[in-house]
N, C-alpha and C positions, 0 to 999 in steps of 0.2 A: 574387418578381416576376421575377427573372432567369431562373428555370427556366421560367416561363410564356412569357416572350419567346422563349427558346431553343426550347421545344416548338412555339411558333407558327411560327417561322421554319423549323424542321425539317419540320413538317407541310406547309407551303406548298411547300417545296422538293421534297417527294415527290409532289406533284400536278402536273398539267400546266397551263400557262398558259391553254390553251383551256378546260380543265375549270373553272378558277377564274373566268375572265372572260367566257366565251361558251359556256356549257353548256346542255343541255336541247334540247327540240324547237325547230324553226324555223317560224314562221308565214309562209306565202307567200300573197300576194294574186294570184289568177288572174282576169283580166278578159277577156271576149270582145271582139274588135276591133269588132264591130258594135253592142255595147252591149245586145243582147237576151239574155234567158235562154237558155242552151244546155246540153243534156245532154252530159256527158263522163264519161270514165273516167280515173282516175289510177292509173298503174302505178308503185309505189315499193317500197322495201325491206320495208315492212310489208304488202304485198299490193296487190290491186286494189280500188279504191273508186269507186263510182258517185256522181257529184256533179252539181250544176247550177251552171254558171258564171253570174255571178261568184260567187266563193267565197273564203273564207279557209281555207287548207289547213294543217294542223299536220303538218309533215314530221319524221319520225324521221331524225336525221342519219346519213348513210351515204356511202360512196365511190361508190355507185351513183347515176346520174342519175335524175330523175323524168320520166316521160313522161305528158303530158296528151293524150288522144285524144278528138276530137269524135265522138260517136256519135248525135247528134240526127238524127231522120228528115228534118228540114227543112234540114239543113246537110251539105255535102260532108264526107266523113271526112278529117280532117287531124290531124296530131300536132304537138305542141310539146314540146321538150326543155328541162327545167329542169336546168342543169348543176350538178354537185356540184364545189365547189372547196375548196381548203385555206384555212381561216380565218386571218386575220392574227395572231390571238392565239397560234396554234400556233408561229409563228416566235419568239415571246418565250422559248420554251424554250432557244433557242440562247444567250441572254444569261445563263443560269444555269449555264454551264459543265458540270461533272460532273453536277449535278442536272438539267441539261437533258435528258440521256439518259433519266432516269427520267420526266421530264415528257413527252417525245415518245412514250415507251412507253405511258404512261397515256392520253394524248390519242388516240393511234391505236387503242388497244384498246377504248376506250369510245365511239368514234365522234365525239367532240367536236372533232376536228381538221377536220371537214368542215362546210361551210355552203352555203347557197343564196341567190341574190339574193332580196330580199323581195317584189318585184313583177314580174309578167309579164303581157303582153298576148298572148292566144292568138288567132291568126288564124282567123277564121270566114268561110265563104263560103256564103251562103244559096242553096239550090236555086231555080231559076226556077219550078218547078211546085209550090211549097209556099207556103201562106199563113200 
């Protein structure tokens, strides 16, 4: 039993806090400001994706921001930036002293140290000459 406990503690110490508590892709809700369906393109670490807002976008965690560009023929071309920030769980690595160095390395190498706000309103401006 003691060996299992020791192995568990050691394996947790060799992973990052963000990897343990806040890993995987991040779902982001993107809603147009006018409430109507709008064609858009999302530029992110995994490439460009054509979507229709409103949508739930599954973002791959990255230090790169995500750009949402309105490309609908009835709307002015505008862009919205979804900023990438460091997740709070990443700072938990500091509490683990010497093992924190391993944790910060793990979290930064696998991208789990990054996160995005979960909900965004994308400003849309409908063109006057479009129905």
